[in-house]
N, C-alpha and C positions, 0 to 999 in steps of 0.2 A: 444226883451227884452234887456235892458241896462245891462252893467256889474255891476252897482250899485245894480240893482234889483236882479240879480243873486246872488250877494254876500249876500244880505239881506236874500234871501230865503234859501241859504245854512246855514247861521248862525241860522236862525229860525229852520231849520230841525235838526241841531246839538243840539240846546238847548232842543227841544222837545224830541229827542232821549235820551239825558242825563236825562231829567225830568222823563221819563217813564222807565228808566232802571230797570229791575226786580231784583234789588239788594236784596239779602236775599233768593232768590229762589234757592233751591239746584241744579236744572238743570242748571240755568244760571251760578252759581258759579263753578259748575263742568265743564261747557264748557270753562269758562275763564281759569281754571287750565289746561284743556286739550290743549288749544291753547298754553299756556306757556310750558307745557311738550313737545308738539310736536316741538315747536321752539327750545327748549333745545336739544331734541333728534336729530333734523336735524343738528344743529350746531356742536354737538359732533361727530356724525357719518358720516356726509356727506360733510360738508363744507371743511375741511382740506383734507380729502382723495379723494373726488370726484370733488367738485366744483373748488377748487383752481388749481389742475392740469389741469382741462378742460379750465380754464381761461388762463393759460400759453400757452396751445395748441392753443387757439383762437388767442391770441396775436401773436404767432409765425406764424400762417397762414397769418395774415394781413401784417406781416413784411418780412418774409423769403420765403414764398411760391411764386414762380413766377406766376404772374397774368395770363400769357399766358397759363400756365399748367392748371389752374383752368378753364379758358375759353375753353380750348381744350377738357377737359373731362366732365365738368359740366356746361359750359356756355350756354346761350340761343341758340346759334347757333351750339352747339356740336351735334355729332351723337346721336340720341335719344336712340338707343339700347345700346350704350356704356355708356351714361350718366345715364340712369335709371338702367342699370345693376350694375354699380359701387355703385350708391346711395342705391339701394334696398337691398344689402347684407352687408351694413356697420355694421349693428347691430351684425353680427357674430363675428366681431372683437372688437367692443366697447360695453362692458357690462355695459351700463350706464342707469341711470333713466331719466325720462322726463325733469328734471331740469338740470342735468349735461350735457345733449346734447346741451342745449341752447347756451352756449358760442361758441361751435364749429360750430353750425349752423350759428350764427351771423358772425363768422369769414369767412366762405366760401361764405355766402350771400353778405357780404360787399365786398369781393374780386371779385365779378362778376358772381358767380354761378347763373344759371337760376332759376327762381322761382320754376319750376316743379321739376328738380333734387334736388334742395335745400330742398324743402318740402318732397320729397321722402326720403331724408336722415334724415330729422327731425323726420319723423314717424318711419323709420326703425331702427334708432340708439337705442332707448330703447325697441322697440317691438321685434326685431329679435335677442334676446339674446340666444345664443345656449345653455347655461347651463339652462336658464329658460325654454326653450322649452323641453329639455330632462327631467327636473324635472316635468314639467307639464304632460308629457306622463307617467312618472313613478308613480306620486302621484295621478293624477286625471284620468288617463286612456289613453291608446294609441289613442283612438278615438279623444279626445279633444286635445291631444298633436299634432297629425298630422294636425287637423283642424286649430290649432293656427299657426303652422309653415306655412302652405300653405296660410292661410288668411293674415298673416302679410306681407309676400313677395308680394302677389297680391295687398294688400291695399296700400303699399308704391308706387307701380307703378301707380295704378289707381288714387290715390290722387294727385300724382305729375302731371300726365297728365291732370287731371281735373283743378287743380290750374293753370296750364299753359294755358289751354283753356279759363277759365273764365277771366283771366287777360292777355289775349294775346296782348292787346294794350300796356300794360306796358312792357310785355316781348319783343315786337317788338322794343320799344324805347330803352330797355336795350341792345338788339342785335346791333342796329345801333350805340349806344355809344361805345360798346366794339369793334366793327369793326373799328370805327374811331380812337380808341386809338392805338398809335404806339406801336408795340411790343418791349418790353424791353429785353435786353440781360440778360440771367440767371446769377445770382450772383455766383452760384456754380454748379457743376455737379449734375444731378438728384439723383444719388445714395447717395451722401452726404446729400442732403436734406431729402431723404427717411429715411436714418439712423437716422438723427436728430429727425424726427417726430416719428419714431419707438421707440426710447428710451423713449420719453415722453408718447406715447400711451401705451407702456409696463408698465410704472410706474402706469398709471391710471388704466389699466385693472387688474393687479395682486395685487395692493394695496387693491382693492375692491373685490377680488375674494372671493366667499363664497361657502360653502359646506353644504347645508341643510341636515337635518336628512334623511337618506335613499338614499343619493347620491351614485353613482357608485364608486368603489374603485379608479378609475383614478382621478375623480374630488376631492375626499377626499384627495388623495395623493398630488395633486397640491395645495390644501388649506393648507396642512401642511408645504409645502416648499415655500409658496407664497412670504414670506418676503425675502427669499434668492434670488428668481427670481427678485423681485422688486429692491433689492440691486444691482443685476447685471445690470439691466437697468439704475440704478442711476449712477453706475460707468461708463457705456457707455456714458451717458450724460455728465459726468464730463470730460471724455477724449475728447469728441467733443468740449466742451467749451475751452479746452486748445489748441487742435490742429487746430481747424477750426476758432474759434473766438478769439484766441490769449489771452485768460485769463491766467494770470500768474499761473504756477502750485503751487507756494507757497500759493497764495490766495485760490486756490481750496483745498489744503491740510488743510489750516487754517479753512476753512468752514466745512470740514469733521470731524474735531476734536470733536465738540459738538455732531454731529450726531452719531459718533462711541461711544462716552462716554455714551450717553443716551441709545443706543442700548445694551451696556454691563451692565449698571447699572439697567435698567428696561426692560429686554427682554419681560416681560409679558405685557408691555404697548408700543407696537411698534409705536403708534401714536406720542409719545414724540419725538422719533428719526425722524419720518417722518416730523413732524412740524419743527424741526430744519433744516432738509434738504430743506424744502420749503423756510424758511427764508434765508438760505444760497444762494439758487438760485436767490431769489429776490434781495439780497444784491449784488451778483456778476453781475447780469444784470443791476441793477440801477447804479452801479459805473463802468461799463465796457466801451467798445468802443461805437461809435455812433449807430451801429446796435443793440447791446445789450440794450442800453438805450432806443432805439425806441421800442424794444420788451417789456421792462418793462412798458413803457408809454402806449403801446397798451393794455397790460394786465390790467393795472389799469383802463384804459378807459372802458373796458368791465365790470370790477368789479363794477365801479360806475353805469353803466347802468343796470346791472342785479341784483346785490345782494340786494339792498333795496326793489325792487319789489318782489323778490323771498321770502325774509324773511317775508314781509307783507302778501304775499299769503299763506305762511305756517301758520301764525297766524290765518287767516280767515278760512282756511281749518280745522285746529285743533278745532276752536271754533264751527264750524258747524257739522263736522263729527267725530272729535276725532281720537285718535290712534286706530289701530285694537284691538278689545276686550275691548274698553273703551267707555263709554257713553259721548255724547256731546249734543248740542242743538237738533239735529235730532236723535230721538231714533233709535237704531240699529234694534229693532223689526219691525219698519216701513219698513226698507230696506229689511230685511229678508222676510217679508210678501209680499212684492211687486214683488218679483222676482220668485215666484213659477209658475209652469206651463211653457207654451211656447207661450203666447199671444204676439202680437206686442207691447202692452203696457208694459209687463214685460221685454221684450228685450230692449225697449227704456229706461225704468227706469234703467236697469242694465248698459246700455251704458252711460247715463247721470251721474249716480252715479260714475262709473269708471272714467269718464272724470274729475269730480270734485275732487275726492280723490287723495291723494298723495301716491304712492306706491314706496317705496325703492325697489331696484332690488331684485327679488325673493320673496318679502313679499306677493305678490298677490296669491301665491300658497296655503300657509296654510289658508289664509283668505277664499279663494274659497272652500277649503276642508271643512271648517266649515259650510259655507253657503250651499254647496251641501248636507251635512249631515242634515241640517235644512229644506230641501225641495226645494232648488233652482233647477230650471230646467237646463238641459244641454245647451239649447240655450242661455238663459240669462248668464250662466257661460262663454260661449265662447264670447258673446258680451262684457262682462266686461273685459275679457282677451285681446280683440282686442282694446278696447278703453282706459282701465285703465293705463297700463304702458306707453303709448305714450302721455298721456295728464294728466294735473292736474291744479287745480286753480292757483297755483303759476306760472306754466309755461305759462298759458294763459296771465297773467298780463305782463310777460316779453316779450312774442311774440308780444303783441300789441306795445311795444316800439321799436321792431326791424323792423317789416314789416307793421305796421299800423293796425288799428282796423278792417277795411273791410276784409283784407286778413286773419287776425286771426279768425274772425267770420266764414268765409267760410271754412277755414282749420278745425276748431273745428267741424263745422256742418257736413262736409264730413266724418270725423272720426266717429261721433255719428251715422249718418244715415247708413253708410256702415256697422258698427258694429251691428246695430239693425237688419237690413235685413239679414245679414249673420248669426247672431245668430238664427233668426226666421227660416230660411231655414234649418240650421243645426239641430235645435231642432225638426223640423218636421220629419226629416229622421233618426235622431239618435236613436239607440236602447235603 
């Protein structure tokens, strides 16, 4: 088929779709509103607080993290026990959603991490959220909470090993390439690099810290003081920029003025001050020395690759499935009715639904609480918990641009299949 024929067919399909649009249908118009509401909600709640800090971390991985360190711990030729051990527990540190983990995954994968450990990290990042697991046990029951914790850790390792096995030829080529690359001298001591990344990870984690209703007193207390902790990590990052990257302290103080002013004027809207801080870091890195400018350029590069696909995916997910508690093109009663009992089909449906839906961190718990109350089986509930937080339609679109369509299809299929059979087995023996 020639390119001209393909173009004509695509144009014809677009015209037919436009011709038969069910404009005026309440469900269609409601789905359009839901897609826009979901895009608005994602932009307001997740882009500044989650995605942008993750993009800065991804850019820093590509520029400042010594490639030899990545290859030593996560590379194709690294010790498997060490590589998968590090990757499989990363979610206990990074309380991120399936979309926020993407820039960080892209950073370590681009730097030379092996496909197995990298995909183990990709799954574990959003799946092994310690607060989410604790809340799952508290709200949905200890049985499901323990099963989620064990399943998530096991899944990350199994998925990583299988991805490495299925694409062993590509992994072997990557190993040969990394072995042929001459080791570079580290730019700075490991402890300084660790402190630098800890400051950014601390900002990402605590700016997004949540305390759902019914959380233990400790989690609730941390939620109350989370902005003070975030501020402390921000000060640490500022000190590192001055001492290690030679940014003038006057410039740093000037950048902190609007942040402090907004925090004092609108303490009830901390996102104002946080946004000003993001702009200040961007300006300081864009106008700093060669390394800082390289960091800024790498961050912008990841943003160009990820954000358009991510926002497009959010629109599609909102149109099809809507926000929790709101109707879109696919009626929620269909979903609730399809996940009753513990058949393989019910578990498969729960896995696929979870894989397509977008779950912000911790939102899967109240959704499942409602579904369980409506007759959802425990097996499908676990299947959704194991597939949902780690995947979403937006994240699939972005993954395709990072590691290709074939690897993305295999990764998604592994998550769905493993979640389906794990849910079925759990549902068979659960009380």
